[in-house]
C-alpha positions in Angstrom: 74.1 129.9 125.6 70.7 129.2 124.5 70.7 127.2 121.4 69.1 124.4 122.4 66.0 122.1 121.3 63.6 125.2 121.3 66.1 127.0 119.0 66.8 124.3 116.9 63.0 123.5 116.5 62.5 126.9 115.3 65.9 127.5 113.3 64.5 123.8 111.3 60.9 125.3 111.2 62.1 128.6 109.3 64.6 126.8 107.3 62.0 124.2 106.0 59.7 127.3 105.1 62.2 128.5 103.0 64.6 126.4 101.7 62.4 123.4 101.3 63.1 122.3 97.1 65.8 124.9 96.7 68.6 123.9 95.0 72.6 124.0 96.3 74.4 126.1 93.9 77.9 126.7 95.7 79.3 125.1 99.2 82.5 126.9 100.8 84.4 126.0 103.9 85.4 129.4 105.1 86.7 128.6 108.4 88.1 124.7 109.4 84.6 123.8 111.2 82.5 125.9 109.2 80.2 125.5 106.1 78.3 128.1 103.9 75.7 127.3 101.4 74.3 129.3 98.7 70.6 127.9 98.0 68.5 129.1 95.5 64.9 129.1 95.8 61.5 130.3 93.8 61.7 133.0 96.5 65.2 134.0 96.3 68.8 133.1 97.2 69.9 132.2 100.7 73.0 131.9 102.4 72.9 129.0 105.3 76.0 128.8 107.8 76.4 125.3 109.3 78.7 125.4 112.1 80.5 122.7 114.0 83.2 124.9 116.0 82.9 124.5 119.9 82.7 128.3 120.2 80.0 128.7 117.5 77.7 125.2 117.3 74.9 126.5 115.1 72.9 125.9 111.9 71.1 129.8 110.5 70.7 131.8 107.5 72.9 135.0 106.9 72.7 138.0 105.3 75.9 138.2 104.0 79.3 135.6 103.1 82.1 136.5 103.7 86.0 135.5 102.6 86.9 132.1 101.7 90.0 130.1 101.3 91.8 130.1 98.3 92.1 126.1 98.4 89.0 124.4 99.4 89.7 121.7 102.3 89.0 118.4 102.2 85.5 118.1 103.3 84.2 121.1 101.3 85.4 119.2 98.2 83.5 116.0 99.3 80.7 118.2 99.8 80.9 119.7 96.2 81.5 116.6 94.8 78.1 114.7 96.2 75.8 118.0 97.0 76.5 120.4 94.0 73.3 121.1 92.2 71.4 118.9 94.9 67.6 119.7 95.7 66.8 120.0 99.7 63.6 117.8 99.9 63.1 117.8 103.6 64.6 119.5 106.8 63.4 117.9 110.1 64.6 117.6 113.8 64.7 114.0 115.3 62.8 114.1 119.0 63.6 117.5 119.8 67.6 117.0 120.0 69.8 119.7 119.0 70.1 117.7 115.6 68.9 118.9 112.1 68.8 116.4 109.1 68.9 118.4 105.5 67.5 115.5 102.9 68.8 115.8 99.6 68.2 114.5 95.9 71.2 114.7 93.7 72.8 112.7 91.0 75.9 110.6 91.1 78.6 110.0 88.8 76.9 108.0 86.9 73.6 109.9 86.3 71.3 108.4 88.6 69.1 109.5 91.0 70.7 109.1 94.6 69.5 110.5 98.2 72.1 112.1 100.6 71.7 113.5 104.0 73.3 116.0 105.7 73.3 116.0 109.4 74.2 118.8 111.7 74.9 117.8 115.3 74.8 121.2 117.6 76.3 119.7 120.3 79.3 122.1 122.1 82.5 120.9 121.6 81.4 117.5 120.0 79.3 119.3 117.4 79.5 117.8 113.8 78.7 118.0 110.3 78.2 114.7 108.3 77.3 113.7 104.8 75.5 110.6 104.6 74.3 108.0 102.2 70.7 107.5 102.9 70.6 104.0 101.0 73.2 102.5 103.1 73.1 104.6 106.2 76.8 105.0 106.0 79.3 107.9 106.4 80.7 109.6 103.4 82.3 112.0 105.1 82.5 114.5 108.2 84.1 117.8 108.8 85.4 116.2 112.2 86.6 112.8 112.4 86.2 110.9 115.4 88.6 107.8 115.9 88.6 105.0 118.3 91.2 106.8 120.1 88.9 109.8 120.7 85.6 108.2 121.7 84.8 104.4 122.6 81.2 105.1 122.6 80.9 106.2 118.8 83.3 106.8 116.2 82.5 109.5 113.0 84.8 107.9 110.1 84.1 107.5 106.2 82.7 104.2 105.5 81.3 103.3 108.5 77.6 103.0 109.5 76.1 106.4 111.2 74.8 106.2 114.6 73.2 108.9 116.3 74.7 110.3 119.3 74.0 108.2 122.2 70.3 108.9 123.7 70.0 110.6 127.2 67.2 108.1 128.5 65.0 111.8 128.3 61.4 112.8 127.1 61.3 115.2 123.8 59.9 118.7 125.0 57.4 118.7 122.1 55.5 115.1 122.9 55.9 114.9 126.6 52.5 114.4 128.6 51.2 116.3 131.7 51.3 113.2 133.2 55.0 112.6 132.2 55.5 116.3 133.2 54.1 115.5 136.7 55.8 112.6 137.4 59.6 114.1 137.0 59.3 116.2 140.3 60.1 115.2 143.9 61.0 116.7 146.8 64.9 116.3 146.4 65.6 118.2 143.3 64.6 121.7 142.4 62.0 122.2 139.7 64.3 123.5 137.0 66.5 120.9 137.8 64.2 118.0 137.3 62.6 119.8 134.0 66.4 119.5 132.6 67.4 116.3 133.9 63.8 114.7 132.4 63.4 116.7 129.2 65.7 116.4 126.4 66.6 119.6 124.3 66.0 122.6 126.9 68.8 125.0 128.3 69.3 125.9 132.1 67.6 129.1 131.3 64.3 128.2 129.3 64.2 125.5 132.3 63.9 128.4 134.7 61.3 130.2 132.8 58.9 127.0 132.6 59.4 126.2 135.8 58.0 129.6 136.8 55.0 129.1 134.6 54.9 132.1 132.7 54.9 134.2 136.0 57.8 136.8 137.0 57.6 136.1 140.6 55.1 132.7 141.2 54.3 132.1 144.5 55.3 128.4 144.7 56.0 125.7 141.9 52.9 124.5 140.2 53.4 121.4 138.1 50.4 122.1 135.7 51.3 125.8 135.4 54.8 124.8 134.3 53.5 122.3 131.7 51.1 124.5 130.2 53.9 127.4 129.9 56.3 124.3 128.2 53.2 123.7 125.9 52.5 127.3 125.1 56.0 127.7 123.8 55.9 124.4 121.6 52.4 125.3 119.9 53.7 129.1 119.3 56.9 127.4 117.1 54.6 125.1 115.8 52.4 127.6 114.5 55.4 130.0 113.1 55.0 132.6 115.9 58.4 133.5 117.2 59.5 136.0 118.9 63.2 136.0 118.8 64.9 137.9 121.2 69.1 138.9 121.9 70.2 140.1 125.1 72.9 142.7 125.8 74.7 143.3 128.7 75.8 146.9 130.4 78.7 146.8 127.7 76.2 146.3 124.8 78.0 142.9 124.1 75.6 139.9 123.1 74.7 137.5 126.3 72.6 135.2 124.9 69.4 134.4 122.5 66.6 132.7 122.2 63.4 132.1 120.3 61.2 133.3 123.0 61.4 136.0 125.4 63.4 134.8 128.6 62.2 135.9 132.3 65.3 135.9 134.0 66.7 138.5 131.3 63.7 140.1 131.4 63.5 140.8 134.8 67.3 142.0 135.2 68.1 145.6 134.9 71.3 144.9 133.7 70.4 143.4 130.3 68.2 145.4 127.3 66.9 142.8 124.7 66.6 143.4 120.8 63.7 141.5 119.0 64.0 140.5 115.7 61.0 139.0 112.9 63.1 135.7 112.3 65.4 133.5 114.5 68.0 133.3 111.9 68.2 137.0 112.5 68.8 136.4 116.1 71.5 134.2 115.4 73.2 136.2 112.9 73.5 139.2 115.3 74.4 137.5 118.6 77.5 135.5 117.0 78.2 138.0 114.4 78.7 140.8 117.3 79.8 138.3 119.9 82.7 137.3 117.9 83.4 140.6 116.6 83.9 141.9 120.1 86.0 138.8 120.9 87.8 139.6 118.0 88.3 143.2 118.9 89.4 142.5 122.6 92.0 139.9 121.3 93.4 142.1 118.6 93.4 145.4 121.0 95.2 143.0 123.4 98.0 141.9 121.0 98.5 145.6 120.0 98.6 146.8 123.4 101.0 144.3 124.4 102.9 145.4 121.6 102.7 149.1 122.2 103.5 148.4 126.2 106.4 146.9 125.2 108.0 149.5 122.8 107.2 151.7 125.9 109.0 149.8 128.2 111.8 149.8 125.8 111.9 153.4 125.4 111.2 154.1 129.2 114.6 152.3 129.9 116.0 154.0 127.0 115.2 157.6 128.2 116.8 156.6 131.9 119.7 155.6 130.4 119.9 158.4 128.3 119.4 161.0 131.2 122.2 159.1 133.2 124.6 159.3 130.5 123.8 163.1 130.4 123.9 163.3 134.3 127.4 162.0 134.1 128.3 164.0 130.9 127.3 167.1 132.7 129.9 166.4 135.5 132.6 167.4 132.7 133.8 170.9 134.4 136.2 169.0 136.6 138.3 167.5 133.3 138.8 171.0 132.5 139.7 172.2 135.8 142.2 169.4 135.9 143.5 170.0 132.5 144.2 173.9 133.3 145.6 173.4 136.8 148.2 170.7 135.7 148.9 172.6 132.4 149.8 175.6 135.0 151.6 173.3 137.2 153.7 171.1 134.9 156.8 171.6 137.1 155.5 170.6 140.4 154.6 167.1 138.5 157.6 164.0 138.9 157.3 161.8 135.8 155.5 158.7 136.3 153.4 160.3 139.2 149.6 158.3 139.8 148.4 161.5 141.2 149.4 165.1 142.1 148.3 168.2 144.6 147.6 171.5 143.1 146.1 174.8 144.6 143.2 176.2 142.4 143.8 179.7 141.5 139.6 180.1 141.1 138.8 179.5 145.0 142.5 178.8 146.7 141.5 175.0 147.6 144.0 172.0 147.6 142.8 169.8 144.0 144.2 166.4 143.8 144.2 165.1 140.4 144.8 161.3 139.2 147.6 160.9 136.9 148.1 158.1 134.4 152.1 157.2 135.4 152.6 155.9 131.4 152.3 159.6 130.3 154.0 163.0 130.8 152.2 165.8 132.9 151.6 167.4 129.7 150.0 164.4 128.1 147.8 164.0 130.9 146.4 167.5 130.5 145.9 167.2 126.9 143.8 163.5 128.0 141.8 165.9 130.2 141.1 168.4 127.9 139.9 165.4 125.1 137.3 163.9 127.7 136.0 167.6 128.6 135.3 168.1 124.7 134.1 164.3 124.3 131.7 165.1 127.3 130.6 168.2 126.2 129.8 166.9 122.5 127.8 163.8 124.6 125.5 166.7 126.3 124.6 167.9 123.0 124.2 164.3 121.9 122.4 162.9 124.6 119.7 166.1 124.7 118.6 165.3 121.0 118.7 161.6 121.6 116.6 162.3 125.0 113.9 164.4 123.0 113.6 162.0 119.8 113.1 159.4 123.0 110.6 161.6 124.6 108.6 162.2 121.3 108.6 158.3 120.5 107.0 157.7 124.2 104.6 160.5 123.3 103.6 159.0 120.1 103.4 155.5 121.7 101.2 156.9 124.5 98.9 158.3 122.0 98.8 155.0 119.6 97.8 153.3 123.0 95.1 155.8 123.8 93.4 155.0 120.5 93.7 151.2 121.1 91.5 151.4 124.5 88.9 153.6 122.6 88.9 151.4 119.3 85.3 150.0 118.8 85.9 148.2 115.5 88.5 145.6 113.8 88.9 147.9 110.8 90.2 150.7 113.7 92.6 148.3 115.1 93.4 147.4 111.8 94.2 150.8 110.7 96.4 151.3 114.0 98.4 148.4 113.0 98.9 149.7 109.9 100.3 152.7 111.2 102.6 150.9 113.9 104.0 149.0 110.7 104.9 151.4 108.9 106.6 153.3 111.9 108.6 150.4 112.1 107.1 148.9 115.5 105.8 146.1 113.9 107.3 143.9 111.0 105.8 144.2 107.9 103.8 141.5 106.7 103.0 141.9 102.8 99.6 140.7 102.0 96.4 141.6 99.9 94.6 142.8 103.0 97.1 144.9 103.8 97.8 146.6 100.5 93.8 147.1 100.2 93.8 148.9 103.7 96.3 151.2 102.7 93.9 152.5 100.1 91.0 153.2 102.5 90.1 156.9 103.1 90.0 158.2 106.2 86.4 157.9 108.2 86.9 160.1 111.4 84.0 160.2 114.2 81.4 162.6 113.0 79.2 164.4 115.3 76.6 167.2 114.5 76.6 169.7 117.5 73.3 171.2 119.4 73.9 174.5 116.9 74.1 171.7 113.6 78.2 172.6 113.4 79.9 169.3 112.2 82.9 168.0 114.4 85.1 165.2 113.5 87.7 163.3 115.6 90.1 161.2 114.2 90.4 157.6 115.1 94.1 157.0 114.9 97.2 159.5 114.3 97.4 159.2 110.5 93.8 160.8 110.8 94.8 163.0 113.2 96.9 164.3 110.4 94.8 164.1 107.9 92.1 166.2 109.8 94.5 168.8 111.0 96.5 169.4 107.6 94.6 168.5 104.9 90.8 168.3 105.8 90.2 171.5 108.1 90.7 175.3 106.9 93.1 177.9 108.6 89.8 179.6 110.3 88.4 176.2 112.1 89.0 175.3 115.0 91.3 172.6 116.6 91.0 170.9 120.0 93.2 168.4 122.0 93.3 167.7 125.7 96.3 169.2 127.3 99.2 167.3 128.0 97.0 163.9 127.7 97.2 161.8 124.5 94.0 161.7 122.4 92.4 162.8 119.0 92.3 165.7 116.9 89.4 166.9 117.1 88.1 169.7 114.6 85.4 171.9 114.2 84.4 173.0 111.2 82.7 176.6 111.0 82.5 177.3 107.3 82.5 181.1 108.0 80.3 180.5 110.8 81.6 181.6 114.7 81.8 179.4 117.2 79.6 180.1 120.6 80.6 179.3 123.8 78.3 176.3 123.7 80.0 175.2 121.0 83.4 175.6 122.4 82.3 173.4 125.3 80.4 170.5 123.2 83.8 170.3 120.9 86.0 170.3 124.0 83.9 167.4 125.8 84.3 165.3 122.4 87.9 165.8 122.6 88.3 165.1 126.4 86.1 161.8 125.2 88.2 160.5 122.7 91.4 161.0 124.8 93.3 159.0 127.8 91.4 161.0 130.2 88.1 160.0 129.3 87.3 158.1 132.4 88.3 161.8 134.3 86.3 164.9 135.2 87.2 168.4 134.6 89.6 167.4 132.0 91.9 170.4 130.2 91.2 171.0 126.5 93.2 172.9 124.5 91.9 175.2 121.4 93.4 177.1 118.8 92.8 178.0 115.2 94.1 175.5 112.5 96.1 178.0 111.1 98.4 178.0 114.4 98.4 174.3 114.6 101.9 173.1 112.8 103.4 169.9 112.1 107.2 169.6 112.3 109.2 168.3 109.6 109.6 164.3 110.0 107.5 164.4 113.7 105.6 161.0 113.7 102.0 161.0 112.8 99.7 163.2 115.0 102.6 165.2 116.4 102.1 168.7 116.1 103.4 171.9 117.8 100.6 174.7 118.2 100.4 178.6 119.6 97.7 181.0 120.7 95.8 178.7 122.7 93.0 178.5 125.0 92.0 176.5 127.8 89.0 175.0 128.4 87.8 172.4 131.4 85.3 169.9 130.8 83.9 166.7 131.7 84.0 164.1 128.6 81.2 162.9 127.0 78.9 163.1 123.7 76.5 165.6 124.8 73.0 164.2 124.3 72.4 166.2 121.4 74.9 164.7 119.4 74.7 162.0 117.1 77.6 160.3 115.6 
């Protein structure tokens, strides 16, 4: 990740331009290692995010806030005590390091003017946010406390004097001279490695770009061209000429960002770039989309694990039920034993453990086990009871097998929706559905109650002909689409024997063309478990022929008068979501 000294410089210059002389109005600590400051300036209000989290060390402006804990943490309370109504008088970056200083003027408890400094150290897992008293140089508090047990080099605790992170004996990128730059290189080191070892504040990616001298395919390393490229970057940033860019991988997930274009990614066809007007916008896009993507994957993995566990249990239950039914179906011999015993009671000696009689059905000899404790007639009655019990078991097992099979189909459909979910909201709705159906233990929270009232928002597509096609994002939306949203004359699509979304083609009194049918079927195949296959079968019929059985699980329907199309999954190019 490229939140290096150059990005820090760009952020510092942007924040200085916007926030200096601004007044801090509100302070929140939404996460254990994050601060959010609401700052009022002549240009308007700004939200400043400061993060010391190991996976998100950064400082940048954000467009909107989020939820806050009901009880503010201790560091947040200290910040409110010392910085409420404070005015920012300067923002600086010392020696090109990944550190920002926010110098402020405020009033103490006695009403006297005092100076405070908020230090944001952006150094990976060692990142920190500290509040200092500028008169004494001592730490008032920090978002992370570092004791002697954690570090013998530098302690960060309230009341002790602040010391900057240890110097790395490198030259700041913003002040290095041409002669100093030339002296960095030797035959033993690659140019980019020498640049990183000798200059502070540069990430590996930007070091490669500088070593290339701004060229895509340099014939050889030229230290003068490399120095000119470094100075070009620094001068453009000092002049406020930023070119913030975020790079996305093949799955459109944020891979990296910087204040300037990075040749390494520009030349790689596996990445595409998004340009922004301000470096804070690039930072917000990168971190919000990356964290959202990570949360989506984590939530999806949790739900997949729950669904798989339930599917495994249902599969084992179905196997045992089928075994029990097979045993119960082998019950005709009990009836035969009872009949033959009743017809041959006179041949059975009391206390016998078995008897051999001739079957009057086929003339074969039949050996019948007996319980010596009971009389021959009682043994016959026992066999009749076993026969009757087995017949009842066959009926009951058949019902249970049908119910378990429906449960498996339902869980497979849920699994398909989890695989296709692209947002936290979709996964939350799936979790809510699983909770309502007893697969996840109920958790009573305010969030859950608010989500329960959310309106269905199925995927919406416009076909080439202008007709609208809707696809459910979960089984509850499938039910809503099929039973409430659509009219009887609309068309319903679903992959044949494959879990997936209910897709409804809204006709509004019009007649669907073959092209409409093919496009709607492609959408149904795309929103199904078979979206990685080709030539997927898709059933379609009128909504009036689709019925939901009483007591059926969400998304489970029966339908008639259907036809089948074979299509390749996808969203046709003429469609818009």
